[in-house]
Structures are given as structure tokens and as C-alpha cells.
C-alpha positions in Angstrom: 11.8 -33.1 6.1 13.1 -29.6 6.9 12.2 -26.8 4.5 13.6 -23.8 6.4 15.1 -22.4 3.2 11.5 -21.4 2.3 11.1 -19.3 5.4 13.2 -16.3 4.6 10.6 -13.6 5.3 11.3 -11.9 8.7 7.7 -12.5 9.9 8.4 -16.2 10.4 11.3 -15.8 12.9 9.4 -13.0 14.8 6.2 -15.0 15.0 8.1 -18.1 16.0 10.0 -16.3 18.7 6.8 -14.9 20.2 5.1 -18.3 20.1 8.1 -19.8 21.9 7.8 -17.1 24.6 4.1 -18.1 25.1 4.9 -21.8 25.1 2.8 -22.3 22.0 3.2 -23.9 18.6 3.1 -21.8 15.4 3.2 -22.7 11.8 3.3 -21.3 8.3 0.4 -23.2 6.6 -1.7 -23.6 3.5 -1.2 -21.8 0.2 2.1 -20.2 1.1 3.7 -23.6 1.8 2.2 -25.2 -1.3 3.3 -22.4 -3.6 6.9 -22.0 -2.4 7.4 -25.7 -2.8 6.0 -25.5 -6.3 8.2 -22.4 -7.0 5.2 -20.2 -7.7 5.3 -16.5 -6.8 3.8 -15.8 -3.3 2.5 -12.6 -1.7 0.2 -14.1 0.9 1.3 -15.7 4.1 -0.9 -17.6 6.5 0.3 -18.3 10.0 -1.6 -20.6 12.4 -0.9 -20.9 16.2 -2.3 -23.2 18.8 -3.6 -20.2 20.7 -4.9 -16.7 19.8 -4.2 -15.6 16.3 -5.2 -12.1 17.1 -2.8 -11.8 20.0 0.1 -13.3 17.9 -0.7 -10.8 15.1 -0.6 -7.8 17.5 2.6 -8.9 19.1 4.3 -9.7 15.8 3.2 -6.4 14.2 4.5 -4.4 17.2 7.9 -6.2 17.0 8.1 -5.5 13.2 7.1 -1.9 13.5 3.7 -2.4 11.8 1.1 0.1 13.1 -2.0 -1.0 11.3 -3.5 -4.4 12.0 -7.0 -5.5 10.9 -8.9 -7.7 13.4 -11.8 -10.0 12.8 -12.9 -11.2 16.3 -15.8 -13.3 15.0 -13.4 -15.4 13.0 -10.5 -15.2 15.4 -8.2 -13.8 12.7 -6.0 -10.8 12.2 -4.0 -9.5 9.3 -1.5 -6.8 8.3 0.6 -5.9 5.3 4.4 -5.8 5.4 6.6 -5.1 2.4 4.2 -6.2 -0.3 3.1 -9.3 1.6 -0.4 -9.8 3.1 0.1 -11.7 6.3 -2.9 -13.4 8.1 -2.9 -15.0 11.6 -5.4 -17.4 12.9 -5.8 -19.7 15.9 -5.8 -23.4 15.2 -9.4 -24.7 15.2 -11.6 -27.6 14.5 -14.9 -27.3 12.7 -18.2 -29.2 12.5 -21.0 -28.5 10.0 -24.8 -28.7 9.9 -26.4 -30.1 6.8 -28.1 -26.9 5.6 -25.2 -24.5 6.0 -21.6 -24.2 5.0 -20.9 -22.0 8.1 -19.0 -24.2 10.5 -19.3 -24.5 14.3 -15.8 -23.5 15.4 -13.8 -24.5 18.4 -10.2 -24.0 19.5 -8.1 -26.9 18.3 -4.6 -28.3 17.6 -2.5 -28.1 14.4 -3.9 -31.7 13.7 -7.5 -30.4 14.0 -6.6 -27.5 11.8 -5.1 -29.7 9.1 -8.1 -32.0 9.2 -10.4 -29.2 8.3 -8.3 -28.1 5.2 -9.8 -28.6 1.8 -7.0 -30.5 0.1 -3.8 -32.3 1.1 -1.7 -29.8 -0.8 -3.2 -27.0 1.3 -2.8 -28.8 4.6 1.0 -28.6 4.5 2.6 -26.8 7.5 6.1 -25.6 8.4 7.0 -25.2 12.1 8.1 -21.7 13.2 9.3 -22.6 16.6 13.1 -22.4 17.2 13.7 -26.1 18.1 12.2 -27.4 14.9 12.1 -24.3 12.6 11.2 -25.3 9.1 10.1 -28.8 9.9 7.4 -30.1 7.6 4.1 -31.3 9.1 2.4 -33.3 6.4 0.0 -35.9 7.8 -1.8 -36.6 4.5 1.0 -36.9 2.0 0.5 -33.5 0.5 4.1 -33.3 -0.8 3.6 -36.6 -2.6 0.4 -35.2 -4.1 2.3 -32.1 -5.2 4.9 -34.2 -6.9 2.1 -36.3 -8.5 0.1 -33.3 -9.5 -3.0 -34.5 -7.6 -5.9 -32.8 -6.0 -7.1 -35.0 -3.0 -9.0 -34.3 0.1 -7.5 -35.0 3.6 -10.7 -36.7 4.8 -13.3 -38.7 3.0 -14.3 -36.5 0.0 -18.0 -36.8 0.7 -17.4 -35.3 4.1 -15.1 -32.5 2.8 -17.5 -31.5 -0.1 -20.8 -31.9 1.7 -19.5 -29.9 4.7 -18.4 -27.0 2.5 -19.6 -27.3 -1.1 -17.5 -24.3 -2.3 -14.6 -26.7 -2.0 -15.9 -28.4 -5.2 -15.3 -25.2 -7.1 -11.9 -24.8 -5.4 -10.9 -28.3 -6.5 -11.7 -27.5 -10.1 -10.0 -24.1 -9.7 -6.8 -25.6 -8.4 -6.8 -28.3 -11.0 -7.1 -25.6 -13.7 -4.5 -23.2 -12.3 -1.9 -25.9 -11.4 -2.8 -28.3 -14.3 -3.3 -31.0 -11.7 -5.6 -34.0 -11.8 -8.5 -34.4 -9.4 -8.3 -37.8 -7.7 -10.9 -40.1 -9.1 -12.7 -40.6 -5.7 -12.8 -36.8 -5.3 -14.1 -36.3 -8.8 -16.9 -38.8 -8.3 -17.7 -37.2 -4.9 -18.1 -33.8 -6.6 -20.4 -35.3 -9.2 -22.4 -36.9 -6.4 -22.6 -33.7 -4.3 -23.1 -31.2 -7.1 -26.6 -30.2 -5.9 -25.0 -29.1 -2.6 -23.6 -26.0 -4.5 -27.0 -24.5 -4.1 -26.3 -23.6 -0.5 -23.3 -21.5 -1.4 -23.8 -17.8 -2.2 -23.4 -16.9 -5.9 -20.9 -14.2 -4.9 -18.5 -16.9 -3.6 -19.1 -19.2 -6.6 -18.3 -16.4 -9.0 -15.1 -15.6 -7.2 -13.9 -19.2 -7.9 -15.4 -19.1 -11.4 -13.5 -16.0 -12.3 -10.2 -17.5 -11.0 -10.8 -20.4 -13.4 -11.5 -18.0 -16.2 -8.3 -16.1 -15.4 -6.1 -19.2 -15.6 -3.8 -19.9 -18.5 -6.1 -22.5 -20.0 -9.6 -22.0 -18.7 -11.2 -24.8 -20.8 -9.7 -27.3 -18.3 -12.0 -25.9 -15.6 -15.1 -25.7 -17.8 -14.7 -29.3 -18.9 -14.5 -30.3 -15.3 -17.5 -28.2 -14.4 -19.4 -30.0 -17.1 -18.2 -33.4 -16.2 -19.1 -33.0 -12.5 -22.6 -31.5 -13.2 -21.7 -28.2 -11.5 -22.0 -26.2 -14.7 -25.7 -26.8 -15.0 -26.2 -25.1 -11.6 -24.0 -22.1 -12.4 -24.2 -21.4 -16.1 -26.9 -23.6 -17.7 -26.8 -21.4 -20.8 -23.4 -23.0 -21.6 -24.9 -26.5 -21.3 -27.4 -25.6 -24.0 -24.5 -24.9 -26.4 -23.4 -28.5 -26.2 -24.1 -31.1 -28.8 -24.6 -31.4 -32.6 -27.9 -31.6 -34.4 -28.1 -33.3 -37.8 -30.8 -33.0 -40.5 -30.4 -34.7 -43.9 -26.8 -35.5 -42.9 -26.0 -31.8 -42.3 -24.7 -30.9 -38.9 -23.2 -27.8 -37.2 -20.2 -27.5 -34.9 -20.5 -28.2 -31.2 -20.8 -24.6 -29.9 -19.8 -25.6 -26.4 -16.4 -26.9 -27.4 -16.0 -24.1 -29.9 -16.6 -21.5 -27.2 -13.9 -23.2 -25.1 -11.5 -23.0 -28.0 -12.2 -19.3 -28.4 -11.7 -18.8 -24.7 -8.3 -20.5 -24.7 -7.3 -18.7 -27.9 -8.1 -15.4 -26.2 -6.4 -16.4 -22.9 -3.2 -16.8 -24.9 -3.3 -13.2 -26.0 -5.0 -11.3 -23.2 -5.3 -11.4 -19.4 -8.4 -9.2 -19.3 -11.1 -11.1 -17.3 -14.0 -9.2 -19.0 -12.6 -9.8 -22.5 -12.5 -13.5 -21.6 -16.2 -13.2 -20.5 -17.0 -11.9 -23.9 -15.5 -15.0 -25.4 -17.6 -17.2 -23.1 -20.8 -15.4 -24.0 -20.2 -14.5 -27.7 -22.3 -17.4 -29.0 -24.5 -17.9 -25.9 -27.7 -17.2 -27.9 -27.0 -19.8 -30.7 -29.3 -22.4 -29.2 -32.2 -19.9 -29.1 -31.6 -18.8 -32.7 -30.8 -22.1 -34.3 -32.7 -22.8 -37.5 -32.4 -25.2 -40.4 -33.5 -24.8 -44.0 -32.7 -26.7 -47.2 -30.9 -23.8 -48.8 -28.7 -22.5 -46.1 -28.4 -25.4 -43.8 -28.0 -24.4 -40.1 -28.2 -20.7 -39.3 -28.1 -18.7 -36.1 -29.4 -15.3 -37.4 -29.4 -12.6 -34.8 -27.6 -14.6 -32.2 -25.2 -11.6 -31.6 -28.1 -9.3 -30.8 -30.0 -11.8 -28.6 -26.8 -12.7 -26.9 -26.1 -9.1 -26.0 -29.6 -8.9 -24.5 -28.9 -12.1 -22.4 -25.7 -10.6 -20.9 -27.3 -8.4 -18.2 -29.5 -11.3 -17.0 -26.6 -13.7 -16.7 -24.4 -11.1 -14.9 -27.2 -10.3 -12.5 -27.8 -13.9 -11.6 -24.0 -14.6 -11.2 -23.7 -11.5 -9.0 -21.1 -10.1 -11.4 -20.8 -6.3 -11.7 -23.5 -4.7 -13.7 -21.6 -1.5 -14.4 -19.3 -0.5 -17.3 -17.7 -4.0 -17.3 -21.0 -5.7 -18.1 -21.7 -3.1 -20.8 -18.3 -3.8 -22.3 -19.0 -7.5 -22.5 -22.5 -6.7 -23.9 -20.9 -4.5 -26.6 -18.4 -7.1 -27.7 -21.0 -9.8 -27.9 -23.2 -7.5 -30.0 -20.4 -6.6 -32.4 -18.4 -9.8 -32.7 -19.7 -10.6 -36.2 -19.0 -7.2 -37.6 -15.3 -7.6 -38.4 -16.0 -11.1 -39.8 -18.6 -9.5 -42.2 -16.0 -7.0 -43.4 -13.6 -9.9 -44.3 -16.3 -11.4 -46.6 -16.9 -8.3 -48.8 -15.1 -5.4 -50.3 -14.2 -3.2 -47.4 -15.7 0.2 -47.7 -14.6 3.3 -45.8 -18.3 3.7 -44.7 -18.4 0.2 -43.1 -15.1 0.8 -41.3 -16.3 4.2 -40.0 -19.4 2.6 -38.6 -17.5 -0.2 -36.9 -15.1 2.4 -35.4 -18.0 4.5 -34.2 -19.8 1.6 -32.6 -16.8 -0.1 -31.0 -15.0 3.1 -29.9 -12.0 2.4 -27.7 -12.9 -1.3 -27.5 -12.1 -1.9 -31.2 -8.7 -3.5 -30.5 -10.3 -5.9 -28.0 -13.0 -6.7 -30.5 -10.4 -7.6 -33.1 -8.7 -9.9 -30.5 -12.0 -11.6 -29.9 -12.6 -12.1 -33.6 -9.2 -13.5 -34.2 -9.7 -15.9 -31.3 -13.1 -16.9 -32.9 -11.2 -18.6 -35.8 -11.2 -22.3 -34.7 -11.4 -24.1 -38.0 -9.2 -27.3 -38.3 -8.6 -26.3 -42.0 -5.2 -24.6 -41.9 -5.6 -23.0 -45.3 -8.9 -21.5 -44.2 -7.4 -20.2 -40.9 -4.5 -18.7 -42.8 -7.0 -17.0 -45.2 -9.2 -15.6 -42.4 -6.2 -14.3 -40.5 -4.9 -12.6 -43.6 -8.3 -11.0 -44.1 -8.3 -9.7 -40.5 -4.9 -8.1 -41.1 -6.3 -6.3 -44.1 -9.2 -5.1 -41.9 -6.8 -3.9 -39.2 -4.8 -1.9 -41.7 -8.0 -0.3 -43.0 -9.2 0.5 -39.5 -5.9 2.4 -38.8 -6.1 4.2 -42.2 -9.7 5.4 -41.7 -9.2 6.4 -38.1 -6.1 8.5 -38.9 -8.0 10.2 -41.7 -11.5 10.6 -40.2 -10.9 10.5 -36.4 -14.1 8.5 -36.0 -13.3 6.4 -32.9 -15.6 7.7 -30.0 -16.3 10.9 -32.1 -19.1 13.2 -31.1 -20.9 15.0 -34.0 -19.2 18.4 -34.3 -22.6 20.1 -34.1 -24.5 19.7 -30.8 -28.3 19.7 -30.3 -28.0 23.0 -28.4 -26.3 24.7 -31.4 -29.0 23.4 -33.8 -31.7 24.9 -31.6 -29.9 28.1 -31.3 -29.1 28.3 -35.1 -32.8 27.8 -36.1 -34.3 29.4 -32.9 -36.4 26.3 -32.2 -37.2 24.4 -28.9 -36.3 20.8 -28.3 -38.2 18.8 -30.9 -38.1 15.9 -33.4 -36.4 18.1 -36.0 -33.4 18.7 -33.8 -32.8 14.9 -33.5 -33.3 14.5 -37.3 -30.6 17.1 -38.1 -28.2 15.8 -35.5 -28.6 12.2 -36.8 -28.3 13.3 -40.4 -24.9 15.0 -39.6 -23.7 11.8 -38.0 -24.8 9.7 -40.9 -23.2 12.0 -43.4 -19.9 11.8 -41.6 -20.1 8.0 -41.4 -21.0 7.7 -45.0 -18.2 10.0 -46.0 -20.5 12.6 -47.5 -18.8 15.3 -45.3 -15.6 15.3 -43.3 -15.6 15.0 -39.5 -15.1 18.8 -39.5 -17.2 21.6 -37.9 -17.3 23.9 -40.9 -18.5 21.1 -43.2 -21.0 19.9 -40.6 -22.3 23.5 -40.1 -23.0 24.0 -43.8 -24.7 20.5 -43.9 -26.8 21.5 -41.0 -28.1 24.6 -42.7 -28.9 22.6 -45.8 -30.7 19.9 -43.9 -32.6 22.5 -41.9 -33.8 24.0 -45.1 -35.1 20.6 -46.3 -37.1 20.5 -43.0 -38.5 24.0 -43.6 -36.2 25.7 -41.1 -34.2 28.9 -41.7 -31.2 30.1 -39.6 -31.8 33.2 -37.5 -29.9 36.3 -38.5 
């Protein structure tokens, strides 16, 4: 099979010409070949040569007028960027592994050796770049057939592939999720059998694959596979604890694992934001720890939003996810995710809306997206009613924000001005006055206005025995 129509980028002809001059075989390989056959957008090109990848990269870059080439001598790879494409070169190699490490012992090899070491048949596809057979497909494992069948399958025995490099188990699930492919039953069973091996992989590498699953169009596919293969218990055991339904006196609660996946999929349909999707994953994470039953109220999860927010930093730290503003954003949304729901169940007061705007700040729109995604009832009438109530809340949020400018507001009187006005040092009374001003604005007693806040400050100071200096 000749697929030269997929080799339009100029790098292929240049690299092939140089390989011919050296008397070596060169190929486009891996994800590029897979994705162009599938018709997916591609911006990464991998080229393998039966020789030195670094030398081929240098010569190709020089021919194409590229001045900056990155070299990785330890790995025998080199890369450069050309017209929005990231192009990587590597020498064909064969690998062998030791039981306690996923770092291979690497030797120079042939294209056959290189394809043998690939994770899946669909990633072992190669297209020749040499002039005599330019575009000829090299497919020793039936990768094209698997592409047509939508199948994830390993080139070698799956136990060998996964035990050698356990990260491939995560990659199998990632590709199955991204491509909506099925993992071959032998491969799936092998992942389940080798799940414990994931422990030798760094959490940083695991989280990269996990985030790619989360960023896919329907992340629930990946989480169900992680659960089915026993990988999830090694990565995010807190989610395992969400699974199942307890019943007392015939009264049960929803399965919070599958509810969480519904919320995640709902949110994935409206936002590509990875960290907003993480807030969906963790929004009910503390329900197992807060689950209670009583005869009057049935099952309750009081305080799960606060406890869940406190769990976020620990989970992010263990998964080696960023513990900066992105973690705090997730933490905030987990803490606030019940607030808009509460507003739909009662008469909406300006004061409650102001407080929500103040606490959510610029993340209010994301919070509302999360809350809408959280509606997973199978009762269509109930869903319609909830969505209608949310629309009312959204209108009220806009009205109050336009009127009171509360989102991310800072009280119009600072602590320094309070101290200067009453000629007092930093003390408890300064904080009391500042907090009283904030509360008065949020309650609607005064406007978010400096003059009104100033007069309120003088009054409050008087209550505390303070008088303004002349």
C-alpha cells in the first residue's frame, strides 16, 4: 500500500534524500502516520532512520534553513520546529527492560526492531521516505486493519508490552478514550493483571496521561476503563470510594462515582478547560466521608463541599499536579458548588447574590457551568425546572453585578485609611471596622461607594469608642 499523498510536508522529501545519500532507510512513523490516516489534525512529525537520528536532523535542518536544533544525545534524538510543526528525529533502536524499571536498555536496531518496541499496532505504522519506495506502508502488525476496526492492540504479547513499560497501560486507555476505540480483550485483561506495575511509573508521567483522558471529548470512557482495569485504585482511590449505593430501610442514594462521571461529561460538552473539568471530578469527592443516614432526612452529605475543598491540595500534591493558582481555582469551585443550587431553592435576595459574587469573583461563570453540569436527574421535568431556576439566578447575578459592582471588589476604605482617620496603630478594631464595611455593602445597607463607606466608618468607629482626628 502506498500512502505518499500523506507525505506533503517538505521535511519528508528532504530527509528521504539525505537518507538515500547515506545509503540508509528513513521512515515517517508513529502518531503522525496514524493520525493522517484517520484524518485527524497533526502538528507533530516523527522520523526514524536506521542510523543516527541526530545526524539526520542536523543535515535536514541545514537543508531547510532551520538554524535551531535541539539535541538529546542520551536518547539519540533531535528536534526542530518548522512552520508550526514539531519534527523529531531518532535512530531506529531495539530495547530490553529490567523488572524493576521502565527505563530500557537501548541498542541500535532496524526498522523492524523499532516497530517491535512500539506500544500499539496503530502506533507502529511507518511510511518509507526513500525515493525508490516513497510513501510505501510498512505495517507488520496489521495496524491499518486495527485502525479500521477501532481497536487498541499491542504488537507483541500484551504482558510483555505492559510489564516492560507500565505507562503503556495508561496510554492504551488514553487512546481508547480519545479515539473512541476498543481495547482488545487480551490487552484489557493484561492491563488488569499488570495494574500493580503502575507503581514503578513516576506520578508526573501518570498525570500527563490522566490529564489527556480528562481533556478528551468524553472523559467518562477513560475513567470507566481505569476502574475496570484496577488502575484507578492506584491513582485516585478517592474516586473508588464514591462507587456504590448503600440502602437503609429501603432508602438508597445515587451512585456518586457514576454521577461524577456524568457531571464531567456534561461539563466537557461546554468547556475545554482542564481545571474546570478537575473541579467536576472532585466536586463530590468528600461525600463518602460525610455520608450519614437518619430517619427524618434519609441520606445526607452535610459539609462535603468544605471537606472536599480541604482534600484538593492533598490530592493535587500526590498526583504532582500544580499547587499554584490552578489548584486554588479547583478548590474554590469545589467549596462553592452548592451555593448557586441553594439560591434556586429559596427566594433570591440581593444579599445572597452579592455574597456569591464576592466569593466567586471572576470564576462565577465557571461556577455556574459546573452547577448546570451537576444536574444529572433522569426526571426530565425536574431537569427543566432546575435549568429554569439557574437561568433566573444568572439574570439576578448580572443585575446585581451591574448595580453594585461586587465581583472581586475591594472595600472602598482600606485598613491604612482607618488607622489614619482615627490615629490608631494596627489593632483588632481596624479589622472590625473594615469587616463591618464589607458586610454592610454585601447586605445592601450601604452602596459600594467611598462616600457612603466613609460615613459608615465614622459611625462604626464611634460605636467602638473611636473619634476621627481633626
